[in-house]
C-alpha positions in Angstrom: 96.5 -131.6 -98.7 95.1 -129.8 -101.7 98.6 -129.2 -102.9 99.6 -132.8 -102.5 96.6 -133.9 -104.5 97.4 -131.3 -107.1 101.0 -132.8 -107.5 99.7 -136.4 -107.5 96.9 -135.7 -110.0 98.0 -132.7 -112.1 95.7 -133.4 -115.0 92.5 -134.4 -113.1 89.6 -131.9 -113.1 89.5 -129.5 -110.2 86.3 -131.0 -108.8 88.0 -134.4 -108.6 91.0 -132.9 -106.9 88.7 -131.2 -104.4 86.8 -134.3 -103.7 90.0 -136.4 -103.1 91.5 -133.6 -100.9 88.3 -133.3 -98.9 88.3 -137.1 -98.3 92.0 -137.0 -97.2 91.4 -134.1 -94.9 88.5 -135.7 -93.3 90.4 -139.0 -92.7 93.4 -137.0 -91.4 91.2 -135.0 -89.0 89.5 -138.2 -87.7 92.9 -139.8 -87.2 94.3 -136.7 -85.4 91.3 -136.5 -83.1 91.0 -140.2 -82.1 94.7 -141.0 -81.9 96.4 -137.8 -80.8 94.1 -135.1 -79.4 91.6 -137.2 -77.4 94.2 -139.3 -75.6 96.2 -136.2 -74.7 93.1 -134.5 -73.3 92.5 -137.5 -71.1 96.0 -137.1 -69.7 95.7 -133.5 -68.7 93.9 -134.2 -65.4 96.9 -136.2 -64.3 99.5 -133.5 -64.9 97.6 -130.3 -64.1 96.5 -129.1 -60.7 94.1 -126.6 -62.4 92.6 -129.2 -64.7 91.6 -131.3 -61.6 89.6 -128.4 -60.3 88.0 -127.6 -63.6 87.1 -131.2 -64.3 85.6 -131.8 -60.9 81.8 -132.0 -60.7 80.0 -128.8 -59.7 78.8 -130.3 -56.4 82.4 -131.1 -55.4 83.6 -127.5 -55.9 82.6 -125.2 -53.1 82.2 -121.6 -53.9 84.2 -119.2 -51.8 82.5 -115.9 -50.9 85.8 -114.1 -50.2 86.8 -114.4 -53.9 85.0 -111.9 -56.1 84.5 -112.3 -59.8 87.3 -111.0 -62.0 85.4 -108.0 -63.3 84.5 -106.9 -59.7 88.1 -107.5 -58.5 89.5 -105.5 -61.4 87.1 -102.6 -60.7 87.9 -102.7 -57.0 91.6 -102.5 -57.8 91.1 -99.6 -60.1 89.0 -97.7 -57.6 91.5 -98.2 -54.8 94.3 -96.9 -57.0 92.4 -93.8 -58.1 91.4 -92.8 -54.6 
């Protein structure tokens, strides 16, 4: 955006170019969030099996005692290989 502003206003002071670029970047970021990223994030639960589990409330997700945390599982795998 800064380069576009520089081409549009080549003789404007740098502070004016910066202010206009900052305004354009903020507007573009708001547009991107509200019209592209947020709607896509809402769709992810429909198309992802993993997302349904991650987005479920904590009460609905039961903990499984037979599954160890990743660090413990990694250490257990290493210790079995070394012995």
